[in-house]
ROLUM-201807 format. One record per residue (C-alpha): residue in three letters; x, y, z. Coordinates in steps of 0.2 Angstrom, whole numbers, padded with zeros to 4 digits, always signed. Example, Ala and Ser with C-alpha at 12.3 -4.5 7.8 and 13.67 -1.06 7.14 Angstrom:
BEGIN
ALA+0062-0022+0039/SER+0068-0005+0036/
# end
This chain:
BEGIN
MET+0140-0215-0391/GLN+0150-0206-0377/ALA+0135-0195-0372/MET+0123-0210-0372/GLY+0135-0219-0361/LYS+0135-0205-0349/ALA+0117-0203-0349/GLY+0114-0222-0346/GLY+0126-0222-0332/VAL+0117-0207-0323/ALA+0100-0216-0326/ALA+0107-0232-0319/ARG+0114-0222-0304/ARG+0097-0214-0301/LYS+0088-0231-0302/GLY+0100-0240-0291/LEU+0103-0227-0278/GLY+0121-0231-0276/ALA+0121-0249-0281/PRO+0138-0256-0285/ALA+0145-0256-0303/GLY+0143-0272-0312/GLY+0126-0276-0303/ARG+0134-0287-0291/ALA+0126-0289-0273/ARG+0134-0281-0258/PRO+0144-0293-0248/ASN+0140-0297-0230/PRO+0145-0283-0219/ASN+0159-0284-0207/PRO+0151-0288-0190/PHE+0164-0276-0182/GLU+0157-0261-0193/VAL+0139-0264-0188/LYS+0133-0251-0175/VAL+0119-0258-0163/ASN+0108-0246-0154/ARG+0101-0255-0139/GLN+0085-0249-0130/LYS+0085-0252-0111/PHE+0066-0252-0110/PRO+0051-0247-0122/VAL+0043-0231-0120/LEU+0025-0229-0125/GLY+0022-0216-0139/ARG+0041-0214-0144/LYS+0047-0219-0161/ALA+0061-0232-0159/ARG+0077-0228-0168/HIS+0085-0240-0181/ALA+0092-0255-0171/VAL+0106-0259-0182/GLY+0116-0247-0193/LEU+0127-0253-0208/PRO+0141-0243-0215/GLY+0135-0233-0231/VAL+0116-0236-0226/SER+0114-0219-0218/ARG+0120-0210-0234/ALA+0108-0220-0245/ARG+0094-0216-0233/ALA+0099-0198-0233/VAL+0098-0198-0252/GLN+0081-0207-0252/LYS+0074-0194-0240/ARG+0080-0179-0251/THR+0072-0188-0266/GLN+0055-0189-0257/THR+0056-0171-0250/LEU+0068-0159-0259/LEU+0067-0167-0276/LYS+0048-0166-0275/GLU+0048-0148-0271/TYR+0061-0145-0285/LYS+0050-0153-0298/GLU+0034-0144-0292/ARG+0043-0127-0291/ASP+0034-0120-0307/LYS+0016-0128-0304/SER+0002-0117-0297/ASN-0013-0129-0297/VAL-0019-0133-0280/PHE-0033-0144-0273/THR-0046-0133-0264/ASP-0060-0140-0253/LYS-0076-0131-0257/ARG-0087-0140-0245/PHE-0098-0128-0235/GLY-0091-0122-0219/GLU-0075-0133-0220/TYR-0063-0118-0215/SER-0076-0110-0203/SER-0071-0111-0185/ASN-0087-0104-0179/MET-0098-0119-0184/SER-0098-0135-0175/PRO-0097-0152-0185/GLU-0116-0155-0182/GLU-0121-0138-0189/LYS-0109-0141-0205/MET-0118-0158-0208/MET-0135-0151-0206/LYS-0132-0136-0218/ARG-0123-0148-0231/PHE-0138-0159-0230/ALA-0150-0145-0233/LEU-0140-0139-0248/GLU-0140-0156-0255/GLN-0159-0158-0253/GLN-0161-0141-0261/ARG-0151-0146-0276/GLN-0160-0162-0278/HIS-0177-0153-0277/GLU-0172-0140-0290/LYS-0166-0153-0302/LYS-0180-0166-0301/SER-0196-0156-0296/ILE-0193-0140-0305/TYR-0208-0142-0317/ASN-0218-0154-0305/LEU-0233-0145-0298/ASN-0240-0160-0289/GLU-0229-0160-0273/ASP-0228-0177-0265/GLU-0220-0171-0249/GLU-0230-0173-0234/LEU-0231-0159-0221/THR-0232-0163-0203/HIS-0236-0154-0186/TYR-0229-0161-0170/GLY-0227-0178-0178/GLN-0245-0178-0186/SER-0249-0176-0204/LEU-0258-0160-0208/ALA-0270-0170-0219/ASP-0275-0180-0204/VAL-0277-0164-0193/GLU-0288-0156-0206/LYS-0301-0170-0205/HIS-0305-0165-0187/ASN-0307-0182-0180/ASP-0303-0178-0162/ILE-0314-0163-0159/VAL-0324-0165-0143/ASP-0340-0157-0139/SER-0339-0147-0123/ASP-0358-0150-0119/SER-0357-0169-0120/ASP-0354-0180-0104/ALA-0338-0189-0100/GLU-0345-0206-0106/GLU-0349-0199-0123/ARG-0334-0187-0124/GLY-0327-0186-0142/THR-0343-0192-0151/LEU-0353-0180-0161/SER-0370-0183-0169/ALA-0371-0184-0187/GLU-0384-0170-0188/LEU-0374-0158-0178/THR-0358-0162-0188/ALA-0367-0160-0204/THR-0375-0144-0199/HIS-0359-0135-0192/PHE-0346-0142-0203/GLY-0353-0143-0220/GLY-0363-0156-0230/GLY-0378-0151-0220/GLY-0388-0146-0235/ALA-0389-0164-0242/LEU-0394-0170-0225/LEU-0408-0156-0223/HIS-0414-0160-0241/LYS-0415-0178-0237/LYS-0424-0175-0220/THR-0436-0163-0229/ALA-0440-0176-0242/GLN-0443-0189-0229/GLN-0455-0177-0220/GLN-0464-0173-0236/GLY-0466-0191-0240/GLU-0472-0196-0222/GLU-0482-0180-0217/GLY-0485-0172-0234/GLU-0483-0155-0226/LYS-0473-0140-0232/PRO-0454-0141-0230/ARG-0447-0131-0216/SER-0433-0118-0218/ARG-0415-0120-0212/LYS-0417-0109-0197/GLU-0431-0119-0190/LEU-0421-0135-0193/ILE-0406-0128-0183/GLU-0418-0122-0169/GLU-0425-0139-0168/LEU-0408-0147-0167/ILE-0403-0135-0153/ALA-0419-0139-0143/LYS-0416-0158-0146/SER-0398-0157-0139/LYS-0403-0147-0124/GLN-0417-0160-0120/GLU-0404-0174-0121/LYS-0392-0165-0110/ARG-0406-0162-0097/GLU-0411-0180-0098/ARG-0393-0186-0095/GLN-0392-0174-0080/ALA-0408-0181-0073/GLN-0401-0199-0075/ARG-0385-0194-0066/GLU-0394-0186-0051/ASP-0405-0202-0050/ALA-0390-0213-0050/LEU-0382-0202-0036/GLU-0397-0203-0025/LEU-0398-0222-0027/THR-0380-0223-0023/GLU-0382-0213-0007/LYS-0397-0223-0002/LEU-0388-0239-0005/ASP-0374-0233+0006/GLN-0386-0228+0020/ASP-0394-0245+0019/TRP-0377-0254+0020/LYS-0372-0244+0036/GLU-0388-0250+0044/ILE-0385-0268+0039/GLN-0367-0268+0044/THR-0371-0266+0063/LEU-0381-0283+0061/LEU-0367-0292+0053/ALA-0354-0288+0067/HIS-0350-0305+0074/LYS-0344-0306+0092/THR-0336-0321+0099/PRO-0341-0327+0116/LYS-0330-0325+0131/SER-0327-0343+0132/ASP-0320-0343+0115/ASN-0309-0328+0119/LYS-0302-0337+0134/ASP-0298-0353+0124/LYS-0288-0342+0112/LYS-0270-0340+0116/GLU-0265-0323+0124/LYS-0254-0312+0114/PRO-0236-0311+0121/LYS-0232-0295+0130/PRO-0218-0285+0121/ASP-0201-0286+0129/ALA-0191-0271+0133/TYR-0182-0271+0116/ASP-0198-0270+0107/MET-0205-0256+0118/MET-0189-0246+0115/VAL-0190-0249+0096/ARG-0208-0242+0096/GLU-0203-0227+0107/LEU-0189-0223+0096/GLY-0201-0224+0081/PHE-0212-0211+0089/GLU-0198-0199+0095/MET-0197-0183+0087/LYS-0185-0182+0072/ALA-0171-0169+0072/GLN-0176-0153+0064/PRO-0164-0143+0054/SER-0158-0128+0063/ASN-0155-0111+0057/ARG-0137-0106+0051/MET-0126-0099+0064/LYS-0122-0081+0061/THR-0105-0075+0059/GLN-0096-0062+0070/GLU-0098-0049+0056/GLU-0117-0052+0055/LEU-0119-0051+0073/ALA-0110-0035+0074/LYS-0120-0027+0060/GLU-0136-0032+0069/GLU-0130-0025+0086/GLN-0126-0009+0077/GLU-0143-0007+0069/ARG-0151-0011+0086/LEU-0142+0003+0095/GLU-0145+0015+0081/LYS-0164+0012+0082/LEU-0163+0014+0101/GLU-0153+0030+0100/ALA-0165+0037+0087/ALA-0180+0033+0098/ARG-0171+0041+0113/LEU-0168+0057+0103/ARG-0186+0058+0098/ARG-0192+0056+0116/MET-0180+0070+0121/LEU-0187+0081+0108/GLY-0205+0077+0114/LYS-0210+0068+0098/ASP-0220+0052+0097/GLU-0212+0035+0094/ASP-0218+0035+0076/GLY-0210+0052+0073/GLY-0227+0061+0074/THR-0234+0053+0059/LYS-0246+0039+0058/LYS-0247+0029+0042/PRO-0265+0025+0036/LYS-0268+0006+0036/HIS-0275-0002+0021/GLN-0293-0008+0022/SER-0301-0018+0008/ALA-0318-0015+0001/ASP-0326-0030+0010/ASP-0319-0025+0027/LEU-0333-0022+0040/ASN-0322-0014+0052/ASP-0326-0027+0066/GLY-0310-0025+0075/PHE-0311-0006+0078/VAL-0305+0000+0095/LEU-0306+0018+0100/ASP-0288+0022+0107/LYS-0294+0037+0117/ASP-0309+0048+0118/ASP-0306+0063+0107/ARG-0323+0070+0111/HIS-0323+0087+0120/LEU-0335+0092+0134/LEU-0345+0107+0129/SER-0351+0120+0142/TYR-0358+0137+0142/LYS-0349+0151+0150/ASP-0355+0169+0149/GLY-0368+0164+0136/LYS-0354+0157+0125/VAL-0350+0139+0121/SER-0333+0134+0127/THR-0323+0117+0126/GLU-0313+0108+0138/GLU-0296+0112+0130/GLU-0300+0131+0132/GLN-0305+0129+0150/SER-0289+0119+0154/ARG-0279+0132+0145/GLU-0287+0146+0155/ALA-0286+0137+0171/GLY-0267+0135+0167/ASP-0265+0153+0165/ASP-0275+0157+0181/ASN-0264+0144+0190/SER-0248+0153+0184/ASP-0255+0169+0190/GLU-0260+0162+0207/GLU-0243+0155+0209/GLN-0235+0172+0206/ASP-0247+0180+0218/GLU-0246+0166+0231/GLY-0237+0176+0244/PRO-0248+0191+0245/SER-0264+0181+0245/GLU-0258+0171+0260/ASP-0254+0187+0269/SER-0271+0194+0265/GLU-0279+0178+0272/GLU-0269+0179+0288/SER-0273+0197+0290/SER-0292+0194+0288/GLY-0301+0187+0303/PRO-0313+0173+0305/ASP-0328+0184+0299/GLY-0319+0186+0282/HIS-0320+0167+0277/SER-0338+0167+0273/ASP-0337+0177+0258/LEU-0323+0166+0250/GLU-0333+0150+0250/SER-0339+0152+0232/ASP-0321+0156+0226/VAL-0314+0141+0234/GLU-0328+0130+0226/SER-0324+0138+0209/GLU-0305+0135+0212/GLU-0309+0116+0215/ASP-0319+0115+0199/ARG-0305+0123+0190/GLU-0292+0111+0197/THR-0302+0096+0192/GLN-0304+0103+0175/GLN-0286+0107+0174/ALA-0279+0090+0181/PRO-0279+0081+0164/GLY-0269+0094+0155/LYS-0257+0096+0169/ARG-0254+0077+0170/LEU-0251+0077+0151/LYS-0238+0091+0152/SER-0230+0084+0167/ASP-0228+0067+0159/GLY-0221+0074+0143/HIS-0209+0085+0153/LYS-0204+0069+0163/ALA-0201+0059+0148/ARG-0190+0072+0140/GLU-0180+0074+0156/ALA-0178+0055+0157/ALA-0172+0054+0139/ARG-0159+0068+0142/THR-0153+0059+0157/GLU-0153+0042+0149/LEU-0137+0035+0142/PRO-0134+0037+0124/TYR-0135+0020+0114/THR-0122+0025+0101/PHE-0104+0032+0104/ALA-0090+0037+0093/ALA-0073+0030+0096/PRO-0063+0042+0107/GLU-0048+0049+0099/SER-0039+0054+0115/TYR-0038+0048+0133/GLU-0046+0064+0139/GLU-0061+0061+0128/LEU-0063+0043+0135/LYS-0061+0050+0153/SER-0075+0063+0150/LEU-0086+0049+0144/LEU-0083+0038+0159/SER-0081+0050+0173/GLY-0095+0053+0185/LYS-0105+0037+0180/SER-0108+0022+0190/MET-0099+0005+0187/GLU-0114-0002+0177/GLU-0115+0014+0166/GLN-0096+0014+0162/LEU-0096-0005+0157/LEU-0111-0001+0146/VAL-0102+0014+0138/VAL-0087+0003+0134/GLU-0098-0011+0127/ARG-0107+0001+0116/ILE-0091+0009+0109/LYS-0085-0008+0104/ALA-0102-0013+0096/CYS-0103+0003+0086/ASN-0085+0002+0080/HIS-0083-0016+0076/PRO-0069-0019+0064/SER-0081-0027+0051/LEU-0092-0012+0050/ALA-0079+0001+0043/VAL-0061+0001+0037/GLY-0053+0012+0051/ASN-0062+0004+0066/LYS-0048-0008+0069/ALA-0036+0006+0073/LYS-0049+0015+0084/LEU-0052-0001+0095/GLU-0033-0003+0096/LYS-0032+0015+0103/LEU-0047+0011+0115/PHE-0037-0003+0123/ASP-0023+0009+0126/PHE-0034+0022+0133/LEU-0043+0009+0144/LEU-0026+0003+0151/GLU-0022+0021+0156/TYR-0039+0023+0163/ILE-0036+0008+0174/GLY-0020+0015+0180/ASP-0028+0031+0185/LEU-0042+0022+0195/ALA-0028+0012+0204/THR-0019+0028+0209/ASP-0035+0036+0216/ASP-0038+0037+0234/PRO-0046+0025+0238/PRO-0044+0015+0222/ASP-0059+0009+0213/LEU-0055-0009+0212/ARG-0073-0015+0208/VAL-0073-0005+0192/ILE-0056-0011+0187/ASP-0062-0029+0190/LYS-0076-0027+0178/LEU-0066-0018+0165/VAL-0054-0033+0164/VAL-0067-0042+0154/GLN-0068-0028+0141/LEU-0049-0028+0140/TYR-0048-0047+0138/ASN-0061-0046+0123/LEU-0051-0032+0115/CYS-0035-0042+0118/GLN-0042-0057+0109/MET-0047-0046+0094/PHE-0030-0037+0093/PRO-0016-0047+0102/GLU-0002-0039+0094/SER-0007-0021+0098/ALA-0012-0026+0116/SER+0005-0035+0119/GLY+0014-0019+0113/CYS+0004-0008+0125/ILE+0008-0020+0140/GLN+0026-0021+0135/PHE+0027-0002+0135/VAL+0020-0001+0152/LEU+0032-0014+0159/ARG+0047-0006+0150/ASP+0043+0011+0158/ALA+0041+0003+0175/MET+0058-0005+0173/HIS+0067+0011+0167/GLU+0060+0020+0182/MET+0067+0007+0194/GLU+0084+0006+0186/GLY+0085+0025+0186/ALA+0081+0025+0205/ILE+0094+0012+0208/GLU+0107+0022+0199/ALA+0103+0038+0208/ARG+0100+0031+0226/GLY+0107+0013+0226/ARG+0090+0006+0230/ALA+0073+0006+0223/ALA+0056+0007+0231/PHE+0041-0004+0227/PRO+0031+0003+0213/GLY+0013+0010+0215/LEU-0003+0000+0214/ASP-0005+0004+0195/VAL+0011-0006+0191/LEU+0005-0021+0201/ILE-0012-0021+0193/TYR-0003-0021+0176/LEU+0007-0036+0181/LYS-0009-0044+0186/LEU-0017-0040+0169/ALA-0002-0047+0160/GLY-0006-0064+0168/VAL-0024-0063+0164/LEU-0023-0057+0146/PHE-0009-0069+0140/PRO-0004-0087+0143/THR+0008-0090+0157/SER+0012-0108+0153/ASP+0023-0104+0138/PHE+0041-0107+0138/TRP+0044-0090+0132/HIS+0031-0076+0129/PRO+0034-0058+0123/VAL+0024-0051+0137/VAL+0024-0064+0151/THR+0042-0067+0151/PRO+0047-0048+0154/ALA+0033-0048+0167/LEU+0042-0062+0176/VAL+0058-0053+0175/CYS+0051-0037+0182/MET+0043-0046+0197/SER+0059-0055+0201/GLN+0068-0038+0200/LEU+0055-0031+0212/LEU+0058-0045+0225/THR+0077-0044+0224/LYS+0080-0025+0222/CYS+0066-0017+0232/PRO+0069-0018+0251/VAL+0055-0020+0263/LEU+0055-0003+0273/SER+0036-0002+0279/LEU+0020-0012+0280/GLN+0015-0006+0263/ASP+0031-0013+0255/ALA+0027-0030+0264/VAL+0009-0030+0257/LYS+0016-0026+0239/GLY+0029-0039+0241/LEU+0017-0053+0246/PHE+0005-0047+0232/VAL+0020-0050+0220/CYS+0022-0067+0227/CYS+0004-0071+0224/LEU+0006-0066+0206/PHE+0022-0077+0205/LEU+0012-0092+0210/ASP-0002-0088+0198/TYR+0010-0087+0184/VAL+0018-0104+0187/SER+0002-0114+0193/LEU+0003-0123+0176/SER+0021-0123+0171/GLN+0027-0126+0189/ARG+0043-0117+0187/PHE+0054-0115+0201/ILE+0056-0096+0207/PRO+0071-0094+0219/GLU+0066-0076+0222/LEU+0049-0081+0228/ILE+0057-0093+0241/ASN+0070-0080+0247/PHE+0057-0067+0249/LEU+0045-0078+0259/LEU+0060-0083+0270/GLY+0064-0064+0273/ILE+0046-0061+0278/LEU+0046-0075+0290/TYR+0063-0068+0297/ILE+0057-0051+0300/ALA+0041-0058+0309/THR+0052-0067+0322/PRO+0065-0061+0335/ASN+0082-0059+0328/LYS+0092-0074+0333/GLN+0107-0082+0325/SER+0104-0099+0317/GLN+0114-0110+0306/GLY+0100-0117+0296/TYR+0097-0103+0284/THR+0105-0087+0277/LEU+0096-0071+0271/VAL+0099-0063+0254/HIS+0097-0046+0248/PRO+0086-0035+0251/PHE+0084-0042+0268/ARG+0097-0040+0282/ALA+0100-0050+0298/SER+0100-0035+0309/GLY+0095-0017+0307/LYS+0081-0005+0308/ASN+0068-0015+0299/SER+0074-0033+0304/GLU+0059-0035+0316/LEU+0046-0025+0306/LEU+0032-0039+0307/LEU+0036-0044+0325/VAL+0021-0041+0337/SER+0024-0042+0356/ASP+0007-0034+0362/GLU-0003-0049+0369/GLU-0019-0039+0369/ASP-0018-0036+0350/ILE-0013-0054+0348/ALA-0029-0060+0357/THR-0040-0048+0348/TRP-0034-0052+0330/GLN-0045-0061+0318/ARG-0039-0068+0301/ARG-0044-0058+0286/GLY-0038-0055+0269/LEU-0026-0041+0265/SER-0034-0027+0256/LEU-0025-0018+0241/HIS-0030-0002+0249/TRP-0015-0005+0260/ALA-0003-0005+0245/ASN-0010+0012+0239/GLY-0003+0021+0254/LEU-0016+0018+0267/LYS-0009+0020+0284/ALA-0014+0012+0301/GLN-0023+0024+0312/THR-0019+0015+0328/LYS-0006+0004+0335/THR-0018-0010+0336/GLU-0023-0009+0318/ALA-0005-0009+0313/ASN-0002-0025+0324/HIS-0017-0033+0316/MET-0010-0029+0299/ARG+0007-0037+0304/LEU-0002-0053+0309/SER-0012-0053+0293/CYS+0004-0052+0283/LEU+0012-0066+0293/ALA-0004-0077+0289/VAL-0003-0073+0271/CYS+0015-0078+0271/LEU+0012-0095+0279/ALA-0002-0098+0267/LEU+0010-0095+0252/VAL+0023-0106+0260/LYS+0011-0120+0261/HIS+0006-0117+0243/CYS+0024-0117+0238/VAL+0026-0134+0246/LEU+0011-0141+0237/THR+0018-0134+0220/TYR+0036-0139+0221/GLY+0033-0155+0230/PRO+0036-0166+0214/LEU+0053-0158+0211/PRO+0068-0169+0215/SER+0077-0155+0225/PHE+0062-0151+0235/HIS+0070-0154+0252/ASP+0085-0144+0248/ILE+0073-0129+0243/VAL+0062-0130+0259/ARG+0076-0133+0271/PRO+0078-0115+0276/LEU+0059-0113+0278/ARG+0058-0128+0289/ALA+0072-0122+0300/LEU+0064-0105+0303/LEU+0047-0112+0306/THR+0053-0125+0318/GLU+0065-0115+0328/HIS+0057-0098+0330/LEU+0039-0097+0324/ALA+0034-0112+0335/ALA+0042-0104+0350/CYS+0033-0087+0348/SER+0016-0083+0356/HIS+0006-0081+0340/PRO-0013-0083+0339/GLN-0019-0101+0337/GLU-0024-0099+0319/LEU-0006-0094+0314/GLN+0001-0109+0324/ASP-0011-0120+0315/LEU-0005-0113+0298/CYS+0013-0116+0304/ARG+0010-0134+0309/SER+0000-0138+0292/ALA+0015-0131+0282/LEU+0027-0142+0292/ALA+0016-0157+0290/ALA+0015-0154+0271/MET+0034-0153+0270/GLY+0035-0170+0280/LYS+0022-0178+0268/GLN+0033-0175+0253/GLU+0043-0191+0249/ARG+0062-0189+0246/ARG+0065-0192+0227/TYR+0083-0195+0223/ARG+0090-0196+0206/PRO+0097-0213+0201/LEU+0116-0214+0199/ILE+0120-0216+0181/CYS+0136-0215+0171/GLU+0140-0198+0164/LYS+0136-0197+0146/SER+0150-0192+0135/ARG+0152-0192+0117/PRO+0165-0204+0109/VAL+0181-0197+0105/PRO+0183-0197+0086/LEU+0199-0204+0078/LYS+0212-0192+0073/LEU+0211-0191+0054/PHE+0220-0181+0041/THR+0209-0170+0030/PRO+0211-0175+0012/ARG+0218-0162+0000/LEU+0207-0159-0015/VAL+0217-0157-0031/LYS+0207-0151-0046/VAL+0211-0161-0062/LEU+0216-0150-0076/GLU+0207-0154-0093/PHE+0217-0149-0108/GLY+0209-0139-0121/ARG+0198-0129-0109/LYS+0200-0113-0101/GLN+0201-0115-0082/GLY+0197-0103-0068/SER+0180-0097-0076/SER+0164-0095-0066/LYS+0149-0105-0068/GLU+0140-0092-0079/GLU+0155-0090-0090/GLN+0156-0109-0092/GLU+0137-0110-0097/ARG+0140-0096-0109/LYS+0155-0105-0117/ARG+0145-0121-0118/LEU+0130-0112-0127/ILE+0143-0104-0139/HIS+0150-0120-0143/LYS+0133-0128-0146/HIS+0128-0114-0157/LYS+0144-0117-0168/ARG+0141-0135-0169/GLU+0123-0133-0174/PHE+0128-0119-0187/LYS+0141-0131-0195/GLY+0128-0145-0196/ALA+0116-0133-0204/VAL+0129-0127-0216/ARG+0134-0145-0220/GLU+0116-0150-0223/ILE+0113-0135-0235/ARG+0129-0139-0244/ARG+0123-0157-0247/ASP+0106-0151-0252/ASN+0114-0140-0265/GLN+0125-0154-0271/PHE+0110-0166-0273/LEU+0101-0152-0283/ALA+0116-0150-0294/ARG+0117-0168-0297/MET+0098-0169-0301/GLN+0100-0153-0313/LEU+0115-0161-0321/ALA+0106-0177-0324/GLU+0091-0168-0332/THR+0103-0158-0343/LEU+0112-0174-0349/GLU+0095-0182-0352/ARG+0089-0167-0362/ASP+0105-0167-0372/ALA+0104-0186-0375/GLU+0086-0184-0381/ARG+0090-0170-0393/LYS+0105-0179-0400/ARG+0094-0194-0403/LYS+0081-0184-0412/VAL+0094-0175-0422/LYS+0101-0192-0427/HIS+0084-0198-0432/LEU+0081-0183-0443/PHE+0098-0185-0451/ASN+0093-0203-0455/SER+0076-0199-0462/LEU+0084-0185-0472/ALA+0097-0197-0479/THR+0084-0209-0483/GLN+0073-0196-0492/GLU+0089-0190-0501/GLY+0093-0208-0507/GLU+0075-0211-0513/TRP+0075-0195-0522/LYS+0092-0199-0531/ALA+0085-0216-0535/LEU+0069-0208-0543/LYS+0080-0195-0552/ARG+0091-0209-0559/LYS+0076-0218-0566/LYS+0070-0203-0575/PHE+0087-0200-0583/LYS+0087-0218-0589/LYS+0070-0216-0597/
# end
């Protein structure tokens, strides 16, 4: 009874899953024990958690989940039977669902066919071809006779069908029987009947053709008659009726424009523009072809390489366009009883001519020594020589033309050039050539070594820029400088600079850096520096041409501006060449600042100094000179001209850069003219500065020294009329500029911030944690703590699973024990019953 009670309790617990004892219902939960999980907003696709959690429900839910998963696995631990899907291609990933369905359908049809019609010989399945039954195709209902016309296409005579496609025997027998009945003649053979059928079909065809031709002739005749009648049917209204009709309105301008636009030519699609790489490739191929042709001409070969390819002629070609290029026939003549051609005569005449040229001197002497009586016996020889010369002329002309062509090819400029590896190699290519040839050589070097044609061409063209820069410097230092070639080579430098701006800027920077180092070394050694040569001035000009001068800061232009300002402030004007160089630098300054309109104080000071050395030395309070000019000294009146004759003969001309390269005046008059030209250039630059810096607010303060010098001294000097006009125009330009004053405004100042104390940050200590560790250490500790927590949770779940399994095993054991005890008790009861029945039966026997 105790065991049965325990087993019953276990079963009750399994069924009730934690129901309270006595079967009473759970009382209402305490509202303070209910845990509510509120969701702020619903999220699509996310499973919502349990909104309300009651105490004890989570444990029951955990037991239920283990019953559905862990208990099921425990009960099926010793079972091995598995459901397998044996459908065709179910586990094949290489087949698509459509292929699987088609294969399964085919297998199903095959199984049904094998089961049902395994012994059925009469197949009921209908075979088709392109949607038509083969049984219908075999009847040949759509066969068309090729000899029939379009109207009767697709219809065959019964006789022809019966003859060619079977069944003709009955028809022939029928026909012969009819003929026997009608004519009573002997029946004809099959061959004769077929020939008769063929003859009849041809006859019918000819008749149809004749009918068609008759119909065509009738149609043409009808068309001709209609054309003749049509002229009679034309009805013309009288003029009176035409006048009564309203005249059509004339189209207005809009309608005419619409019609014109309708007749205008539509835009045609143009060809694609070629890229720079494609253009460079085509240019290289063109130059290579021209160079190959030049080499062939230099070697005396034909343009085609000495070989002519035979042209293709078809079999039907009558050769109507044949043109004889040249007459290859030779003139035959007899000489000494032998046949000789024109080539042999010209060859012999050439040999005789060479011998005559060698013996020309002695023959002339002999002719001179002979008297007038000796000329009569040479008439025949002279006539023979004339005949030989006429025969020899074509050969000589051909030889001279070939020789001239070879010489012209040798002197012709090559079309392809390799990139020079050194400056000496480039100089050897350009030296001794005209300006056009030098430009052509540089252009062909660029075309043959374009960066898109080979990998190393970029470095070669970068070197070419450096070599050209050095070559321009050499041209500038020559006596006289070749400025025309320099001017043309600037275009090539600009193109190379656009292709490789970084390397070009590096080359210009190196040149300017070298010039600055030389000037600084001269200042340290002698205390002053001289103006550089023309090559440095050309480099400064190139820097402004190749690179933008309006940038606020530029790696090439900014150092060039600094270099020019150093030249105007540290290089004294000791000669006319120095004055020309300084004025050239001033022109460069104005070119640089033409867009940015920067104020250059060195420029104003240098122009003021030039004007001062062109006037007599007088003290004035309106201006002050700055270095490198001095108020008094050896060169304080360098540009002053006192000779009235030279002043009267001077004409205004531009200053040539040849003066900056060391060219000296041959006479005093030439020197005075050069001084006046320098003064004219200075006045023009002053006017240019007035126009450039006029919008500046401090303009009047800037030009005050120039105005004072122009009004006090230059106006009183006896200069030419052109210089006086320049002076007056500069003063007038200064007077036209309005005074621009800055408005008075309060000085902007930042508000003074209030004096505040900086807060002291105190770190709050959290007990239970180690302080002072780094971020990585804290992250490591956090991961360790999380791992421990997860490990404990996993161990706890495993322990609960083991406990659940142990309870299930104990319940099974108790159930088996209870069942065994029940069976044993039942056996004991049956045995006791049998024993009682046996004793009762035995007792009856004893009584008997």
